[in-house]
C-alpha positions as CSV (number, residue, x, y, z in Angstrom):
1,M,14.5,2.0,2.2
2,T,13.2,0.9,5.6
3,G,10.0,-0.4,7.0
4,I,7.2,-1.4,4.7
5,A,8.7,0.6,1.8
6,A,11.4,-2.1,1.6
7,T,8.9,-4.9,1.3
8,R,7.4,-6.5,-1.8
9,I,4.0,-8.0,-2.6
10,L,4.2,-10.2,-5.7
11,L,1.0,-11.2,-7.6
12,V,1.8,-14.2,-9.8
13,N,-0.5,-14.8,-12.8
14,P,-0.3,-18.6,-13.3
15,N,-1.5,-18.4,-16.9
16,S,0.7,-17.2,-19.7
17,S,-1.5,-14.3,-20.8
18,V,0.4,-11.1,-20.7
19,A,-2.8,-9.2,-21.4
20,C,-4.4,-10.8,-18.3
21,S,-1.4,-9.7,-16.2
22,A,-1.8,-6.2,-17.5
23,G,-5.4,-6.2,-16.4
24,I,-4.3,-7.4,-12.9
25,D,-1.7,-4.7,-12.8
26,A,-4.3,-2.0,-13.6
27,A,-6.7,-3.4,-11.0
28,V,-4.1,-3.1,-8.2
29,A,-2.4,0.1,-9.3
30,G,-4.4,2.3,-6.9
31,F,-2.8,0.4,-3.9
32,R,0.7,1.6,-4.8
33,R,2.2,4.4,-2.6
34,A,5.6,5.9,-2.6
35,D,6.1,5.0,1.1
36,G,4.4,1.6,0.7
37,P,5.5,-1.8,-0.4
38,A,6.3,-2.6,-4.0
39,I,3.4,-4.3,-5.6
40,A,4.5,-6.3,-8.6
41,V,2.7,-8.5,-11.1
42,A,4.5,-11.5,-12.8
43,T,3.4,-13.8,-15.6
44,V,4.2,-17.5,-15.6
45,A,5.4,-17.8,-19.2
46,D,5.3,-21.6,-19.2
47,G,1.8,-21.8,-17.6
48,P,-1.3,-22.7,-19.6
49,P,-2.8,-19.9,-21.7
50,G,-5.8,-19.8,-19.5
51,I,-7.2,-21.9,-16.6
52,Y,-10.5,-23.3,-18.0
53,S,-10.4,-27.0,-17.2
54,W,-9.2,-29.1,-14.3
55,R,-6.3,-30.2,-16.5
56,D,-5.3,-26.5,-16.9
57,W,-5.7,-26.1,-13.1
58,H,-3.3,-29.0,-12.4
59,A,-0.9,-28.0,-15.2
60,A,-0.4,-24.6,-13.7
61,V,0.9,-25.9,-10.4
62,G,4.5,-27.0,-11.4
63,P,5.4,-23.8,-13.3
64,L,3.8,-21.7,-10.6
65,C,5.9,-23.3,-7.8
66,R,9.1,-22.9,-9.9
67,H,8.3,-19.2,-10.4
68,V,7.7,-18.5,-6.7
69,A,10.7,-20.5,-5.7
70,G,12.9,-18.2,-7.8
71,A,11.3,-14.9,-7.0
72,E,11.8,-12.8,-3.8
73,A,8.7,-11.3,-2.1
74,D,7.4,-10.8,1.4
75,V,3.9,-12.0,0.4
76,Y,3.0,-14.0,-2.7
77,V,-0.5,-13.8,-4.2
78,V,-1.7,-16.5,-6.6
79,A,-3.5,-14.3,-9.1
80,C,-6.1,-16.7,-10.5
81,A,-9.6,-16.9,-9.1
82,S,-9.5,-20.7,-9.2
83,D,-6.7,-20.6,-6.6
84,P,-4.5,-23.3,-8.2
85,G,-1.7,-24.9,-6.2
86,I,-2.0,-22.8,-3.0
87,E,-0.9,-25.7,-0.8
88,A,1.9,-26.7,-3.2
89,V,3.2,-23.1,-3.4
90,R,3.3,-22.9,0.4
91,E,5.7,-25.8,0.4
92,V,8.3,-23.9,-1.6
93,T,8.4,-20.7,0.4
94,G,8.2,-19.7,4.1
95,R,6.5,-16.5,3.2
96,P,2.7,-16.0,3.3
97,V,0.9,-17.2,0.2
98,L,-2.6,-15.9,-0.6
99,G,-5.2,-17.1,-3.1
100,V,-7.2,-14.3,-4.6
101,F,-10.5,-16.3,-4.5
102,R,-10.2,-17.0,-0.8
103,C,-9.4,-13.4,-0.2
104,A,-12.4,-12.3,-2.2
105,V,-14.7,-14.6,-0.2
106,A,-13.3,-13.2,3.1
107,A,-13.9,-9.7,1.8
108,A,-17.5,-10.6,0.7
109,L,-18.3,-12.1,4.1
110,L,-17.3,-8.8,5.7
111,R,-19.7,-6.9,3.6
112,A,-22.8,-9.2,3.4
113,E,-24.5,-12.2,4.9
114,R,-24.7,-14.0,1.6
115,F,-22.7,-13.5,-1.6
116,G,-22.7,-14.6,-5.2
117,V,-20.0,-15.5,-7.7
118,I,-19.7,-14.8,-11.4
119,A,-17.5,-17.6,-12.8
120,L,-15.5,-17.9,-16.0
121,V,-16.7,-21.4,-17.0
122,D,-18.7,-24.2,-15.6
123,A,-15.6,-26.0,-14.4
124,S,-14.7,-23.0,-12.3
125,V,-17.7,-23.6,-10.1
126,G,-16.3,-26.9,-8.9
127,R,-12.9,-25.4,-8.1
128,H,-14.6,-22.5,-6.2
129,A,-16.6,-25.1,-4.3
130,L,-13.3,-26.7,-3.1
131,A,-12.2,-23.4,-1.7
132,L,-15.5,-22.6,-0.1
133,R,-15.6,-26.0,1.7
134,A,-12.0,-25.4,2.9
135,M,-13.1,-22.1,4.4
136,G,-16.4,-23.4,5.8
137,A,-18.2,-20.8,3.7
138,E,-20.3,-22.9,1.3
139,G,-23.5,-22.2,3.3
140,R,-23.1,-18.4,2.7
141,L,-23.1,-18.8,-1.1
142,A,-26.4,-17.5,-2.6
143,G,-25.5,-18.8,-6.1
144,E,-22.9,-18.9,-8.8
145,I,-23.3,-18.2,-12.5
146,A,-20.7,-19.2,-15.2
147,M,-20.2,-16.9,-18.1
148,N,-18.7,-19.7,-20.3
149,T,-16.6,-17.3,-22.2
150,T,-12.9,-16.7,-22.7
151,I,-10.4,-14.5,-20.9
152,E,-9.8,-12.6,-24.1
153,A,-13.5,-11.7,-24.3
154,L,-13.6,-10.6,-20.7
155,L,-10.6,-8.3,-21.3
156,D,-12.6,-6.4,-24.0
157,P,-14.0,-3.4,-22.3
158,V,-17.5,-3.9,-23.8
159,A,-17.9,-7.4,-25.2
160,T,-19.1,-9.1,-22.0
161,R,-20.2,-6.2,-19.9
162,A,-23.9,-6.5,-20.4
163,A,-23.7,-10.2,-19.6
164,L,-21.7,-9.6,-16.5
165,V,-24.3,-7.1,-15.3
166,A,-27.1,-9.5,-16.1
167,A,-25.4,-12.3,-14.2
168,G,-24.9,-10.0,-11.2
169,R,-28.5,-9.0,-11.1
170,A,-29.6,-12.6,-11.2
171,L,-27.3,-13.3,-8.2
172,V,-28.7,-10.3,-6.3
173,A,-32.2,-11.7,-7.0
174,R,-31.2,-14.9,-5.4
175,G,-30.2,-13.1,-2.2
176,A,-26.6,-12.1,-2.8
177,G,-25.6,-9.0,-0.8
178,A,-22.2,-8.9,-2.5
179,V,-20.9,-10.3,-5.7
180,I,-17.5,-11.7,-6.5
181,L,-16.0,-11.4,-9.9
182,G,-14.7,-14.9,-10.2
183,C,-12.0,-14.4,-12.8
184,T,-9.1,-12.0,-12.9
185,G,-10.0,-11.2,-16.5
186,M,-13.2,-9.4,-15.2
187,A,-11.2,-6.8,-13.2
188,G,-11.8,-3.9,-15.6
189,H,-15.6,-4.2,-15.2
190,R,-15.8,-4.0,-11.4
191,G,-16.9,-0.3,-11.1
192,V,-19.5,-0.5,-13.8
193,V,-21.0,-3.7,-12.5
194,E,-21.1,-2.4,-8.9
195,A,-22.9,0.8,-10.1
196,A,-25.4,-1.3,-11.9
197,L,-26.1,-3.8,-9.1
198,G,-26.1,-1.4,-6.1
199,V,-24.3,-3.9,-3.9
200,P,-20.5,-4.4,-3.2
201,V,-18.7,-6.1,-6.1
202,I,-15.4,-7.7,-5.0
203,E,-12.5,-7.9,-7.4
204,P,-10.3,-10.8,-6.1
205,C,-6.8,-9.3,-6.8
206,Q,-7.8,-6.1,-5.1
207,A,-9.1,-8.1,-2.1
208,A,-5.8,-10.0,-1.9
209,V,-3.6,-6.9,-2.1
210,A,-5.6,-5.3,0.7
211,Q,-5.0,-8.4,2.9
212,A,-1.3,-8.6,1.8
213,L,-0.9,-5.0,2.9
214,G,-2.3,-5.8,6.3
215,I,0.3,-8.6,6.6
216,V,3.3,-6.5,5.8
217,V,2.1,-3.6,7.9
218,A,1.5,-5.9,10.9
219,A,4.9,-7.5,10.5
220,A,6.6,-4.1,10.6
221,L,4.9,-3.0,13.9
222,P,7.4,-2.8,16.8
223,A,5.6,-5.4,18.9
224,A,5.8,-7.8,16.0
225,R,9.6,-7.4,16.0
226,G,9.7,-8.1,19.7
227,D,10.6,-4.4,20.6
228,H,8.1,-4.3,23.4
229,A,7.9,-6.8,26.2
230,A,4.6,-8.7,26.5
231,G,2.5,-7.4,29.4
């Protein structure tokens, strides 16, 4: 294989939930092409079962770094919407490292003046605030609503769907022109929630893969390889 078909994008789920990883894989399946990069999803087996608390967030960093250090990829994606350990992971690889929440915010800002976030739990709101401050985007946040549920409940196709739609509608009422699903466990609900809200609904892993594809395609351009003289 040559060109971008020989490249690999690796989404690393820093929690140990195989079911969550399967949901991530389903969310990004539509990006796979025979002539495109491999898009793989990995589970950190020794990570926390879910990232609910700050303790979970910090506990995920060491196992996540070890996994990335031992896995080959052209772009790594930290597939948790709390973006744990982004800076630490960048220390163990020279390849690009993307956080799905930051990618989702970037995608939302391209679609709307203000956006809202549906979070997993109350503690997620503070972690999202860290990322928003780092991006200088906190002033564009219309609001954030925590579901205060479990990843397992979110993975059920119907258990939390009505509550997700209600949260999204409340955010639109606050002025959100786009809504971010702030947990990878919500991935399977994106289409239904978007249809109910009538505004763009951003799934973070999809946003990250879209940006990762841009990185590998740009790297494969002749000018990026120095094949053309600057002029």
